[in-house]
Every structure is written in C-alpha cells, then in structure tokens.
C-alpha positions as CSV (number, residue, x, y, z in Angstrom):
1,M,50.5,67.5,134.6
2,A,52.0,71.0,134.3
3,V,55.7,70.1,134.4
4,D,58.0,68.1,132.2
5,G,61.7,67.2,131.9
6,C,63.6,68.3,134.9
7,G,60.4,69.1,136.8
8,I,59.3,65.4,136.6
9,V,62.7,64.2,137.8
10,C,62.5,66.6,140.8
11,K,59.0,65.5,141.5
12,Y,60.0,61.8,141.8
13,I,63.1,62.8,143.9
14,L,60.9,64.6,146.3
15,F,58.5,61.7,146.5
16,I,61.3,59.2,147.4
17,F,62.8,61.7,149.9
18,N,59.5,62.1,151.6
19,V,58.9,58.4,151.8
20,V,62.2,57.9,153.6
21,F,61.7,60.9,155.8
22,A,58.2,59.6,156.7
23,V,59.5,56.2,157.8
24,V,62.3,57.7,159.9
25,G,60.0,60.4,161.4
26,F,57.2,57.9,162.2
27,A,59.7,55.5,163.9
28,S,61.2,58.3,165.9
29,L,57.8,59.6,167.0
30,I,56.5,56.1,168.0
31,L,59.6,55.2,169.9
32,G,59.6,58.6,171.7
33,M,55.9,58.3,172.6
34,W,56.4,54.8,173.8
35,L,59.3,55.8,176.1
36,R,57.4,58.8,177.3
37,F,54.1,57.2,178.2
38,S,55.1,53.6,179.0
39,S,54.3,52.5,182.5
40,T,57.9,51.6,183.1
41,T,59.4,54.9,182.0
42,S,56.7,57.5,182.7
43,I,57.8,57.7,186.4
44,I,61.1,59.2,185.3
45,F,59.2,62.3,183.9
46,E,57.2,62.6,187.1
47,V,60.2,62.8,189.4
48,Q,61.5,66.4,189.6
49,N,65.1,65.4,190.0
50,F,65.1,63.6,186.7
51,N,63.7,66.4,184.6
52,S,67.1,67.4,183.3
53,S,68.5,63.9,182.8
54,A,69.9,62.8,179.5
55,F,67.1,60.2,179.2
56,V,64.3,62.9,179.4
57,M,66.1,65.1,176.9
58,G,66.7,62.2,174.5
59,V,63.0,61.2,174.6
60,M,61.8,64.7,174.0
61,V,64.2,65.1,171.1
62,L,62.8,61.9,169.6
63,I,59.2,63.2,169.9
64,V,59.9,66.7,168.6
65,L,62.1,65.5,165.7
66,G,59.6,62.9,164.6
67,S,56.7,65.4,164.7
68,V,58.7,68.0,162.7
69,M,59.7,65.4,160.1
70,L,56.1,64.2,159.6
71,I,54.9,67.8,159.2
72,V,57.6,68.4,156.6
73,V,56.6,65.2,154.8
74,A,52.9,66.2,154.7
75,F,53.7,69.5,153.0
76,G,56.2,68.0,150.6
77,D,54.0,65.1,149.5
78,Y,51.0,67.3,149.0
79,G,53.0,69.9,147.1
80,A,54.7,67.4,144.8
81,C,51.8,65.1,144.1
82,S,49.1,67.8,143.8
83,E,51.5,70.4,142.2
84,K,50.6,73.1,144.7
85,R,53.1,76.0,144.8
86,W,52.1,77.3,148.3
87,S,52.7,73.8,149.8
88,L,56.1,73.5,148.1
89,Q,57.1,77.0,149.4
90,V,56.2,75.9,153.0
91,F,58.1,72.7,152.5
92,S,61.2,74.6,151.2
93,V,61.2,76.9,154.3
94,L,61.0,73.9,156.7
95,V,63.7,72.0,154.8
96,A,66.0,75.0,154.8
97,C,65.5,75.4,158.6
98,L,66.3,71.7,159.1
99,A,69.4,71.8,156.9
100,I,70.7,74.8,158.9
101,A,70.0,73.0,162.1
102,E,71.7,69.9,161.0
103,V,74.9,71.8,160.1
104,V,74.8,73.7,163.4
105,V,74.3,70.6,165.5
106,G,77.1,68.8,163.6
107,V,79.6,71.6,164.3
108,L,78.5,71.8,168.0
109,T,78.9,68.1,168.3
110,Y,82.4,68.3,166.9
111,L,83.4,71.1,169.2
112,R,81.9,69.5,172.4
113,S,82.3,65.9,171.5
114,G,83.4,64.8,174.9
115,E,80.3,66.2,176.7
116,V,78.0,64.9,174.0
117,G,79.5,61.4,174.4
118,M,79.0,61.5,178.1
119,R,75.3,62.5,177.7
120,I,74.6,59.8,175.2
121,G,76.4,57.3,177.4
122,E,74.2,58.3,180.3
123,F,71.1,57.9,178.1
124,Y,72.2,54.4,177.3
125,I,72.8,53.4,180.9
126,T,69.3,54.7,181.8
127,I,67.7,52.6,179.0
128,Y,69.8,49.6,180.0
129,T,68.7,49.9,183.7
130,L,65.0,50.2,182.7
131,Y,65.2,47.1,180.6
132,L,66.7,45.1,183.4
133,S,63.9,46.2,185.8
134,S,61.0,45.9,183.4
135,G,61.9,43.9,180.3
136,D,59.9,46.4,178.2
137,P,59.8,45.3,174.5
138,A,60.2,48.8,173.2
139,I,63.4,49.3,175.3
140,A,64.6,45.9,174.1
141,V,64.3,47.0,170.5
142,T,66.2,50.2,171.3
143,L,69.0,48.3,173.0
144,T,69.2,45.8,170.2
145,F,69.5,48.6,167.6
146,I,72.3,50.3,169.7
147,H,74.2,47.0,170.3
148,K,74.1,46.0,166.6
149,M,75.1,49.4,165.4
150,L,78.0,49.8,167.8
151,H,78.8,46.1,168.1
152,C,78.9,46.1,171.9
153,C,77.1,44.4,174.7
154,G,75.7,45.9,177.9
155,V,77.5,47.8,180.6
156,S,80.0,45.2,181.7
157,G,80.9,43.8,178.3
158,V,80.9,40.2,179.7
159,T,78.7,38.4,177.3
160,M,78.1,35.3,179.3
161,L,77.1,37.2,182.5
162,D,75.3,40.2,181.0
163,F,71.6,40.3,181.9
164,A,70.8,41.8,178.5
165,K,72.7,39.3,176.4
166,T,69.6,38.5,174.3
167,T,69.9,42.0,172.8
168,C,73.6,41.7,172.0
169,P,74.9,41.1,168.5
170,A,76.3,37.8,167.3
171,P,80.0,37.3,168.3
172,D,82.6,37.7,165.5
173,G,85.1,35.4,167.1
174,F,85.8,33.0,169.9
175,F,86.8,35.5,172.5
176,E,83.6,37.6,171.9
177,H,81.6,34.7,173.2
178,I,83.2,35.6,176.6
179,I,83.7,39.3,176.5
180,M,82.7,42.2,174.2
181,P,83.3,45.9,174.3
182,N,80.9,47.6,176.8
183,C,78.6,50.1,175.2
184,P,79.2,53.2,177.4
185,L,82.9,53.2,176.7
186,I,82.3,52.6,173.0
187,I,79.8,55.5,172.8
188,I,82.3,57.9,174.5
189,D,85.1,56.6,172.3
190,V,83.1,57.2,169.1
191,F,82.4,60.8,170.0
192,N,86.0,61.4,171.1
193,S,88.0,59.6,168.4
194,K,85.6,59.9,165.5
195,A,84.2,63.4,166.1
196,P,84.9,64.4,162.4
197,L,83.0,61.4,161.2
198,V,80.0,62.3,163.4
199,M,80.1,65.9,162.2
200,G,80.3,64.6,158.6
201,L,77.1,62.5,159.1
202,F,75.3,65.6,160.3
203,I,76.6,67.7,157.4
204,G,75.9,64.9,154.9
205,T,72.3,64.8,156.1
206,G,72.1,68.6,155.7
207,A,73.4,68.2,152.1
208,L,70.6,65.8,151.4
209,L,68.1,68.3,152.7
210,I,69.6,70.9,150.5
211,I,69.2,68.7,147.4
212,A,65.5,68.3,148.4
213,L,65.3,72.1,148.8
214,I,66.8,72.6,145.3
215,C,64.3,70.1,143.7
216,S,61.4,71.8,145.5
217,T,62.5,75.2,144.2
218,I,62.9,74.0,140.6
219,L,59.4,72.3,140.7
220,S,57.8,75.4,142.2
221,K,59.4,77.6,139.5
222,Q,58.1,75.4,136.7
223,L,54.7,75.5,138.2
224,R,54.8,79.3,138.3
225,L,55.9,79.4,134.6
226,S,53.3,77.0,133.5
227,A,50.6,79.0,135.3
228,S,51.7,82.3,133.8
229,S,52.2,81.1,130.2
230,P,49.3,81.3,127.7
231,Q,47.5,78.1,126.9
232,Y,47.3,77.0,123.2
233,I,45.1,74.5,121.5
234,I,47.0,72.2,119.3
235,L,45.1,71.1,116.1
236,T,45.9,67.6,115.1
237,Q,44.2,67.9,111.6
238,S,44.4,70.9,109.3
239,T,42.3,71.8,106.3
240,A,44.2,72.8,103.1
241,I,43.4,76.3,101.9
242,P,43.9,76.9,98.1
243,P,46.3,79.8,97.3
244,N,43.9,81.7,95.1
245,P,40.3,80.9,96.2
246,A,37.7,81.4,93.6
247,P,35.2,84.1,94.2
248,P,31.8,82.9,95.4
249,Q,29.2,82.3,92.8
250,Q,26.1,84.4,93.2
251,E,22.9,82.5,92.6
252,F,19.9,84.2,91.0
253,P,16.7,82.3,91.6
254,H,13.9,82.2,89.2
255,L,16.0,82.7,86.0
256,D,13.5,80.7,84.0
257,Q,10.6,83.1,84.6
258,D,9.5,85.7,82.0
259,P,10.7,89.2,82.6
260,V,8.2,91.8,83.9
261,V,7.6,94.7,81.4
262,F,6.5,98.0,82.7
263,T,4.5,100.2,80.4
264,P,6.0,103.7,80.0
265,L,3.8,106.6,81.1
266,T,2.7,109.2,78.5
267,V,1.6,112.7,79.0
268,A,-2.0,111.7,78.4
269,N,-1.8,109.1,81.1
270,I,-0.4,111.5,83.7
271,P,-3.3,112.9,85.8
272,V,-3.5,116.7,86.0
273,A,-4.5,118.4,89.2
274,Q,-7.8,120.4,89.1
275,T,-7.5,124.0,90.1
C-alpha cells in the first residue's frame, strides 16, 4: 500500500461512494432498459408522434444516467483499489462534469419549475395508463415508489375506486381510506411551491460529488509523491561498531621454520669473462 493517513481515509470514502453510486446507477439502468424494451411500452418508441413525449425523454434519461454512473464507478473503484493514478484522473474528470451538470440542472429546474412539474406529471400519467392496460410488474414498482415518496394515490385520488390502489401507500388517517391527494397535482405542487428544496437536492448531490472529487485528487497526489520519492530499506537489527577499531593483525605463516642463510659471494667465486 503506497498511501497512509489521509490517503487511506480518502480511499475508503471513494469506495463507499462508488458502492452507493453503483447501486443507484444499476437500478436506474435496469428500470430504463425494462421500460424501453418491455412489450407493453416499446410501442411508444415505435410511434413517431410519441418520440418527443415526456415518457420517452424520461426513459432515455434513466438509461443514459445509469450508464454514465456505472462508467464512473468502474474508473473510481479500479483507481482506488488498485491505486492507479490514470484511472483516478479519469474518474476526477467525470465526477467534475457530473457535479457541474447537477448544479446547472438544479438552477434550471428552479427557474423553470412550472414546466418541469408539468413534464414530470405527464410522465406519471403515461406510466399510470400503461400499468392499467398491462399490469407490468416493473411499472408497478415504479408507481409504488412514486406513491410512497409523494404519499399520493393514482390520478383521481379516490382510494376506494382507484384501479392502482394496490400500489398506493398505507393511509395515515380515516379519511385517507376514502380519498388521498392525486399524484399529478402533488407533483406539480412540489415543483411550484418547493422549487428551492428541489434545487437544494440537486446542489447537495453536486456537493457530494465535489467531496468525491477532492478525495480522488488527494489520493492521486499521494500516489504521485510515493512514486517519485526514493525507496529506503529499513534495517531492523544493527551491528555495534567499536569507536576505535584495532588494526588487523598480520599473520606470518611458517614462523617455526629455520631461516634460510645465503652464502655471500667473494671475488674468487665470481666468474670472469674470457676474452
């Protein structure tokens, strides 16, 4: 492991962020693909008059958003777990783009809250109508999620007479057993009266993305520093060196042998050259 301290904290934050992002992205992609290729809804995409409807745009947004989120997760998980700088850099660029897009969408939603509410209300009515005509389980799950999140029931709001009452939430009081707020009006009211809250949700999501961007940048910086710094070998045991080491003793072999005596040469023993 090439990081420590703050790098390890950022590494685990990125891991948790990517897990949550993967779950949301996978659910968005599966739901969008189901609504796109289901036998009960695919006819909407084949009719030219419906190509610009809110339902078609909503399904395409689910598919594109889910795909982008899974791509971001792939780079983020690989970079954080394998400590690869290039993967973290790609992840940082994608997360920065998503954060900017979240803030822009939040501001546009606030400025055009009425039109956005009408579009999403139209998207709900299309899903509701498809469920009544087909009873598709994927559409039922979508309706159940919308009903419980907004605490509404169907188009009419009459709980006892609504054909999709099995997807409606549990009533809070006695009167809600008879009538509940209808969902299209609740959706429009949310975007009209609570537009700042909706914008805050988008901006808050962008802030979470910025935190992931900061963690990715810190982790990438630590990996760069660890790769450029020299590597040292830490010795666990040391050998004591005396302050004044004694000079090495020279060994002379064969000290017990008799010395060799050379006879000195005399003049008589020196040969004379013959001329």
